[in-house]
VOPAGU-2260 file (C-alpha; in pm, 1 decimal, decimal comma):
REM VOPAGU-2260
SITE   aa  ch    i         X         Y         Z
SITE  UNK   A    0     -68,5    5626,6     409,2
SITE  UNK   A    1     102,3    5282,8     491,6
SITE  UNK   A    2    -131,2    5272,5     758,2
SITE  UNK   A    3    -476,5    5328,0     597,5
SITE  UNK   A    4    -368,1    5069,8     291,6
SITE  UNK   A    5    -516,4    4771,9     316,7
SITE  UNK   A    6    -343,0    4423,3     283,7
SITE  UNK   A    7    -474,0    4310,1     -60,7
SITE  UNK   A    8    -183,8    4038,6     -93,5
SITE  UNK   A    9    -262,7    3862,1     261,7
SITE  UNK   A   10    -647,5    3877,2     173,0
SITE  UNK   A   11    -528,9    3719,3    -187,5
SITE  UNK   A   12    -337,3    3443,7     -46,0
SITE  UNK   A   13    -564,7    3367,1     230,2
SITE  UNK   A   14    -889,8    3344,4     -34,0
SITE  UNK   A   15    -648,9    3126,6    -258,5
SITE  UNK   A   16    -568,5    2889,0      37,4
SITE  UNK   A   17    -950,2    2853,9      85,2
SITE  UNK   A   18   -1005,5    2795,6    -220,9
SITE  UNK   A   19    -723,1    2510,1    -291,2
SITE  UNK   A   20    -902,8    2374,7      32,1
SITE  UNK   A   21   -1240,3    2379,0    -117,5
SITE  UNK   A   22   -1115,2    2238,0    -428,4
SITE  UNK   A   23    -902,5    1944,2    -301,6
SITE  UNK   A   24   -1235,2    1868,2    -106,1
SITE  UNK   A   25   -1438,7    1877,8    -426,0
SITE  UNK   A   26   -1204,5    1612,5    -580,6
SITE  UNK   A   27   -1173,3    1409,4    -342,4
SITE  UNK   A   28   -1558,9    1387,6    -327,0
SITE  UNK   A   29   -1560,3    1337,3    -679,5
SITE  UNK   A   30   -1323,1    1052,3    -677,1
SITE  UNK   A   31   -1499,3     870,5    -406,9
SITE  UNK   A   32   -1801,5     889,8    -598,5
SITE  UNK   A   33   -1578,9     731,8    -905,1
SITE  UNK   A   34   -1638,5    1060,4   -1142,3
SITE  UNK   A   35   -1414,0    1109,3   -1423,9
SITE  UNK   A   36   -1198,7    1462,4   -1290,5
SITE  UNK   A   37   -1054,2    1695,1   -1560,3
SITE  UNK   A   38    -785,5    1932,9   -1479,2
SITE  UNK   A   39    -846,0    2171,6   -1806,0
SITE  UNK   A   40   -1108,6    2456,8   -1810,3
SITE  UNK   A   41   -1401,6    2368,0   -1941,9
SITE  UNK   A   42   -1671,6    2575,2   -2135,1
SITE  UNK   A   43   -2043,4    2613,8   -2081,5
SITE  UNK   A   44   -2238,4    2327,1   -2273,5
SITE  UNK   A   45   -2441,4    2574,2   -2484,8
SITE  UNK   A   46   -2115,0    2757,2   -2585,8
SITE  UNK   A   47   -1953,8    2415,7   -2704,3
SITE  UNK   A   48   -2289,1    2351,1   -2854,1
SITE  UNK   A   49   -2310,3    2661,2   -3077,0
SITE  UNK   A   50   -1943,8    2641,4   -3181,0
SITE  UNK   A   51   -1996,1    2308,3   -3311,8
SITE  UNK   A   52   -2325,4    2345,4   -3466,7
SITE  UNK   A   53   -2252,0    2662,0   -3670,3
SITE  UNK   A   54   -1858,2    2543,9   -3710,5
SITE  UNK   A   55   -1725,2    2867,2   -3588,2
SITE  UNK   A   56   -1359,8    2758,7   -3589,1
SITE  UNK   A   57   -1367,5    2750,4   -3980,7
SITE  UNK   A   58   -1551,2    3085,3   -4034,5
SITE  UNK   A   59   -1411,0    3295,2   -3771,3
SITE  UNK   A   60   -1147,5    3104,5   -3586,5
SITE  UNK   A   61    -774,1    3268,9   -3649,9
SITE  UNK   A   62    -475,1    3129,8   -3518,4
SITE  UNK   A   63    -314,0    3530,3   -3412,6
SITE  UNK   A   64    -688,0    3514,2   -3168,1
SITE  UNK   A   65    -504,5    3169,6   -2991,5
SITE  UNK   A   66    -189,2    3371,3   -2957,5
SITE  UNK   A   67    -395,8    3646,1   -2840,2
SITE  UNK   A   68    -552,1    3456,2   -2596,7
SITE  UNK   A   69    -231,9    3292,8   -2487,4
SITE  UNK   A   70    -102,1    3631,5   -2441,9
SITE  UNK   A   71    -365,2    3754,6   -2235,5
SITE  UNK   A   72    -339,1    3473,1   -2014,4
SITE  UNK   A   73    -614,2    3255,3   -2130,6
SITE  UNK   A   74    -482,6    2891,5   -2186,3
SITE  UNK   A   75    -625,3    2585,0   -2309,1
SITE  UNK   A   76    -910,6    2508,6   -2564,4
SITE  UNK   A   77   -1190,2    2607,8   -2334,9
SITE  UNK   A   78   -1124,4    3026,6   -2370,7
SITE  UNK   A   79   -1093,2    2963,2   -2748,6
SITE  UNK   A   80   -1419,6    2812,0   -2791,2
SITE  UNK   A   81   -1529,1    3116,8   -2552,4
SITE  UNK   A   82   -1394,9    3364,4   -2788,2
SITE  UNK   A   83   -1559,5    3212,9   -3084,1
SITE  UNK   A   84   -1893,8    3253,1   -2890,5
SITE  UNK   A   85   -1895,6    3571,5   -2829,3
SITE  UNK   A   86   -1753,7    3695,0   -3173,8
SITE  UNK   A   87   -2077,1    3516,0   -3310,8
SITE  UNK   A   88   -2335,1    3700,4   -3050,2
SITE  UNK   A   89   -2193,7    4026,3   -2955,8
SITE  UNK   A   90   -2254,2    4160,0   -3295,3
SITE  UNK   A   91   -2619,3    3997,3   -3297,0
SITE  UNK   A   92   -2650,2    4140,5   -2981,1
SITE  UNK   A   93   -2563,3    4492,4   -3054,2
SITE  UNK   A   94   -2789,6    4509,1   -3403,2
SITE  UNK   A   95   -3110,9    4415,7   -3195,7
SITE  UNK   A   96   -3015,9    4660,3   -2971,3
SITE  UNK   A   97   -2944,0    4919,2   -3201,9
SITE  UNK   A   98   -3254,3    4826,2   -3394,6
SITE  UNK   A   99   -3426,0    4873,4   -3094,7
SITE  UNK   A  100   -3304,0    5162,3   -2985,8
SITE  UNK   A  101   -3282,2    5385,8   -3303,1
SITE  UNK   A  102   -3662,3    5278,9   -3432,5
SITE  UNK   A  103   -3832,1    5206,3   -3143,2
SITE  UNK   A  104   -3718,2    5396,9   -2829,3
SITE  UNK   A  105   -3496,5    5727,6   -3002,6
SITE  UNK   A  106   -3729,5    5917,7   -3230,3
SITE  UNK   A  107   -3512,3    6032,2   -3475,8
SITE  UNK   A  108   -3645,6    6210,1   -3816,6
SITE  UNK   A  109   -3392,8    6058,0   -4023,3
SITE  UNK   A  110   -3500,4    5792,1   -4311,9
SITE  UNK   A  111   -3494,2    5424,9   -4217,0
SITE  UNK   A  112   -3166,5    5392,7   -4478,8
SITE  UNK   A  113   -2969,5    5662,4   -4181,6
SITE  UNK   A  114   -3101,3    5461,8   -3893,9
SITE  UNK   A  115   -3012,9    5145,8   -4088,8
SITE  UNK   A  116   -2665,8    5216,1   -4117,6
SITE  UNK   A  117   -2648,2    5319,4   -3782,2
SITE  UNK   A  118   -2712,0    4948,6   -3695,7
SITE  UNK   A  119   -2443,1    4843,0   -3926,5
SITE  UNK   A  120   -2215,7    5067,5   -3742,9
SITE  UNK   A  121   -2327,8    4877,7   -3415,8
SITE  UNK   A  122   -2305,4    4562,2   -3579,3
SITE  UNK   A  123   -1914,9    4627,2   -3657,0
SITE  UNK   A  124   -1819,1    4755,4   -3321,0
SITE  UNK   A  125   -1992,5    4450,2   -3204,9
SITE  UNK   A  126   -1782,2    4221,4   -3377,9
SITE  UNK   A  127   -1472,0    4423,8   -3242,3
SITE  UNK   A  128   -1553,4    4442,6   -2877,7
SITE  UNK   A  129   -1409,5    4059,3   -2807,2
SITE  UNK   A  130   -1074,6    4198,3   -2974,7
SITE  UNK   A  131   -1091,3    4507,7   -2763,2
SITE  UNK   A  132   -1137,0    4330,6   -2428,6
SITE  UNK   A  133    -836,7    4066,8   -2537,2
SITE  UNK   A  134    -625,4    4429,8   -2648,7
SITE  UNK   A  135    -691,7    4588,3   -2305,4
SITE  UNK   A  136    -632,4    4250,1   -2115,3
SITE  UNK   A  137    -300,2    4205,3   -2246,1
SITE  UNK   A  138    -192,5    4581,4   -2231,2
SITE  UNK   A  139    -234,0    4567,3   -1816,8
SITE  UNK   A  140     -61,6    4223,6   -1824,7
SITE  UNK   A  141     208,4    4349,4   -2009,2
SITE  UNK   A  142     256,1    4636,4   -1822,0
SITE  UNK   A  143     277,3    4406,5   -1515,8
SITE  UNK   A  144     524,5    4224,2   -1646,1
SITE  UNK   A  145     702,5    4498,0   -1760,5
SITE  UNK   A  146     744,0    4662,8   -1438,2
SITE  UNK   A  147     855,0    4373,4   -1258,7
SITE  UNK   A  148    1087,2    4216,2   -1509,9
SITE  UNK   A  149    1415,3    4432,4   -1401,3
SITE  UNK   A  150    1375,8    4294,6   -1059,8
SITE  UNK   A  151    1307,9    3934,5   -1162,5
SITE  UNK   A  152    1628,9    3943,8   -1390,4
SITE  UNK   A  153    1842,2    4076,9   -1081,2
SITE  UNK   A  154    1688,5    3786,7    -877,0
SITE  UNK   A  155    1772,5    3518,6   -1146,0
SITE  UNK   A  156    2104,1    3684,4   -1149,1
SITE  UNK   A  157    2159,3    3626,4    -792,0
SITE  UNK   A  158    2048,2    3266,6    -788,9
SITE  UNK   A  159    2281,0    3159,9   -1113,7
SITE  UNK   A  160    2569,7    3317,8    -951,8
SITE  UNK   A  161    2487,1    3135,9    -618,4
SITE  UNK   A  162    2530,6    2790,3    -779,8
SITE  UNK   A  163    2148,4    2734,5    -916,0
SITE  UNK   A  164    2058,9    2572,4   -1250,4
SITE  UNK   A  165    1831,9    2826,0   -1465,2
SITE  UNK   A  166    1566,7    2548,7   -1384,8
SITE  UNK   A  167    1575,8    2606,7    -987,7
SITE  UNK   A  168    1667,5    2945,4   -1052,8
SITE  UNK   A  169    1307,2    3009,0   -1265,0
SITE  UNK   A  170    1102,0    2832,0   -1006,4
SITE  UNK   A  171    1291,3    3030,9    -704,5
SITE  UNK   A  172    1210,5    3373,1    -890,5
SITE  UNK   A  173     873,3    3251,2    -994,6
SITE  UNK   A  174     775,7    3220,5    -624,8
SITE  UNK   A  175     958,6    3554,2    -494,9
SITE  UNK   A  176     815,6    3793,5    -808,5
SITE  UNK   A  177     435,4    3693,1    -734,4
SITE  UNK   A  178     414,1    3969,7    -484,1
SITE  UNK   A  179     497,7    4256,2    -757,6
SITE  UNK   A  180     356,6    4082,4   -1053,3
SITE  UNK   A  181     146,4    3736,2   -1072,4
SITE  UNK   A  182     172,7    3710,1   -1458,5
SITE  UNK   A  183     504,8    3716,9   -1423,5
SITE  UNK   A  184     511,6    3451,6   -1194,1
SITE  UNK   A  185     276,6    3225,4   -1394,5
SITE  UNK   A  186     540,8    3282,6   -1716,2
SITE  UNK   A  187     804,0    3199,9   -1516,1
SITE  UNK   A  188     646,1    2891,9   -1380,7
SITE  UNK   A  189     552,4    2757,8   -1713,8
SITE  UNK   A  190     915,8    2822,1   -1833,0
SITE  UNK   A  191    1057,5    2614,4   -1545,8
SITE  UNK   A  192     809,6    2344,8   -1651,6
SITE  UNK   A  193     888,9    2354,2   -2011,7
SITE  UNK   A  194    1290,0    2389,0   -1938,1
SITE  UNK   A  195    1208,9    2009,6   -1740,0
SITE  UNK   A  196    1014,9    1856,2   -2002,6
SITE  UNK   A  197    1090,2    1974,4   -2352,5
SITE  UNK   A  198    1356,3    1840,9   -2547,4
SITE  UNK   A  199    1496,3    2145,5   -2684,2
SITE  UNK   A  200    1552,9    2376,2   -2408,7
SITE  UNK   A  201    1548,8    2677,6   -2632,6
SITE  UNK   A  202    1226,9    2651,4   -2722,8
SITE  UNK   A  203    1113,4    2707,4   -2375,7
SITE  UNK   A  204    1281,5    3071,9   -2407,3
SITE  UNK   A  205    1108,8    3103,4   -2748,7
SITE  UNK   A  206     805,5    3009,1   -2619,4
SITE  UNK   A  207     819,0    3226,0   -2306,1
SITE  UNK   A  208     885,0    3576,3   -2564,5
SITE  UNK   A  209     596,7    3466,6   -2797,2
SITE  UNK   A  210     385,8    3453,0   -2485,9
SITE  UNK   A  211     480,9    3776,0   -2326,3
SITE  UNK   A  212     554,4    3958,9   -2674,4
SITE  UNK   A  213     783,7    4255,7   -2480,9
SITE  UNK   A  214    1084,4    4382,2   -2638,2
SITE  UNK   A  215    1270,1    4344,7   -2300,8
SITE  UNK   A  216    1178,5    3963,7   -2263,0
SITE  UNK   A  217    1251,8    3922,9   -2607,6
SITE  UNK   A  218    1593,9    4036,2   -2599,3
SITE  UNK   A  219    1670,5    3828,1   -2275,5
SITE  UNK   A  220    1500,9    3489,5   -2415,8
SITE  UNK   A  221    1719,4    3529,4   -2755,2
SITE  UNK   A  222    2032,0    3569,6   -2492,9
SITE  UNK   A  223    1925,3    3284,1   -2302,0
SITE  UNK   A  224    1881,9    3067,6   -2633,0
SITE  UNK   A  225    2249,7    3185,3   -2726,3
SITE  UNK   A  226    2390,7    3113,8   -2400,8
SITE  UNK   A  227    2233,2    2740,3   -2413,0
SITE  UNK   A  228    2379,1    2733,3   -2784,9
SITE  UNK   A  229    2738,5    2862,5   -2759,3
SITE  UNK   A  230    2783,7    2816,1   -2369,2
SITE  UNK   A  231    2883,0    3170,3   -2316,1
SITE  UNK   A  232    2851,7    3277,0   -1913,9
SITE  UNK   A  233    2494,5    3327,4   -1795,6
SITE  UNK   A  234    2555,4    3542,7   -1514,2
SITE  UNK   A  235    2690,9    3815,0   -1745,8
SITE  UNK   A  236    2426,3    3761,4   -1974,1
SITE  UNK   A  237    2200,9    3839,4   -1716,4
SITE  UNK   A  238    2378,6    4128,6   -1553,5
SITE  UNK   A  239    2374,1    4302,0   -1901,4
SITE  UNK   A  240    2007,8    4228,5   -1960,3
SITE  UNK   A  241    1885,9    4365,1   -1630,6
SITE  UNK   A  242    2070,4    4648,1   -1667,2
SITE  UNK   A  243    1904,0    4733,9   -2039,3
SITE  UNK   A  244    1562,1    4653,1   -1917,7
SITE  UNK   A  245    1624,4    4885,7   -1604,7
SITE  UNK   A  246    1729,8    5173,8   -1857,9
SITE  UNK   A  247    1444,9    5058,8   -2091,3
SITE  UNK   A  248    1229,4    5146,7   -1794,8
SITE  UNK   A  249    1373,9    5448,9   -1664,3
SITE  UNK   A  250    1351,7    5613,2   -1998,0
SITE  UNK   A  251     996,5    5505,3   -2057,0
SITE  UNK   A  252     889,8    5697,1   -1706,3
SITE  UNK   A  253    1112,1    6013,0   -1845,8
SITE  UNK   A  254     903,8    5964,4   -2146,2
SITE  UNK   A  255     599,2    6017,2   -1971,8
SITE  UNK   A  256     703,5    6271,0   -1760,4
SITE  UNK   A  257     873,7    6469,0   -2067,0
SITE  UNK   A  258     520,4    6425,6   -2263,9
SITE  UNK   A  259     296,1    6574,8   -1942,3
SITE  UNK   A  260     361,3    6946,2   -2018,1
SITE  UNK   A  261     225,6    6947,2   -2348,4
SITE  UNK   A  262     -61,0    6740,8   -2235,1
SITE  UNK   A  263    -130,3    7020,1   -1921,1
SITE  UNK   A  264    -130,0    7291,1   -2169,2
SITE  UNK   A  265    -513,0    7275,8   -2299,1
SITE  UNK   A  266    -626,1    7222,4   -1943,1
SITE  UNK   A  267    -435,1    7513,9   -1794,1
SITE  UNK   A  268    -621,4    7736,8   -2055,8
SITE  UNK   A  269    -928,1    7601,7   -2035,6
SITE  UNK   A  270    -955,4    7597,8   -1661,2
SITE  UNK   A  271    -661,2    7775,8   -1467,0
SITE  UNK   A  272    -634,6    8126,9   -1658,6
SITE  UNK   A  273   -1013,9    8195,3   -1664,1
SITE  UNK   A  274   -1018,5    8157,7   -1340,5
SITE  UNK   A  275    -678,6    8343,8   -1272,0
SITE  UNK   A  276    -832,4    8630,8   -1504,2
SITE  UNK   A  277   -1158,4    8635,7   -1239,7
SITE  UNK   A  278    -934,1    8662,2    -949,4
SITE  UNK   A  279    -712,2    8910,7   -1048,5
SITE  UNK   A  280    -972,0    9149,0   -1247,7
SITE  UNK   A  281   -1254,8    9053,8   -1023,9
SITE  UNK   A  282   -1191,9    9320,7    -779,9
SITE  UNK   A  283   -1078,2    9601,2   -1040,7
SITE  UNK   A  284   -1388,6    9493,5   -1241,6
SITE  UNK   A  285   -1655,0    9511,5    -903,3
SITE  UNK   A  286   -1463,9    9895,5    -832,0
SITE  UNK   A  287   -1529,5   10041,8   -1129,9
SITE  UNK   A  288   -1875,9    9901,3   -1139,7
SITE  UNK   A  289   -1941,4   10069,3    -785,8
SITE  UNK   A  290   -1755,8   10416,5    -937,5
SITE  UNK   A  291   -2006,2   10425,3   -1234,7
SITE  UNK   A  292   -2311,1   10363,1   -1007,7
């Protein structure tokens, strides 16, 4: 299996290096032409036009959506504009598709009111699709962070006890932990930048807990804030937090393992037991039938 497993990390690093060189070459050409260079991701012009013309930020804008986008890894104003655009477009598309499918393709023997109710249900599903996409993205990102966070805390503890400052420790760990969890490396790098330029360093830890929204990360951030405020030893705090997160990860694995037998009960009854009865009683049934014949 190790021989057959592809080197995905090496391919990703190589593609990232190639893409970085392409971006550098493109930006050099734009600077040479005197064009205005923007480092922020920009949305498509038609999306921005639709959002501004229909004033979607007033009708569909929610502060909770901004927090969810940040937790999913989408930062800046451009993803928010894209989210508002799809919040308006997906219900309309689902409604048109449901009308076309229920009234023209599927020949249902139902009154038009029932068909129109199905179209309303499809519209509601279209309204929830952007949130479902964000929820799925957040859950996958949080799972990646949760799996790599205890190891990151161990590395952070080693860096702090070796004499590094907390900013240098976060920077070092973000470079090392990228092979296990790219989202966690991004969050640590952002925390390093915020520790460097924010006036209140505790705000950087609070922003980290808000962006990740995990119980283990939140407890570590609170411990780091208390260490920053009261001057408690940081090494002991990180050691205790690393052990707690490792125990939490182990308890979740044990919980999933304990929940496995009840989940296997129904598949065993439906698929395993009938085959077992056929194998055991099949020869006897064939012999009885042969005797009767």
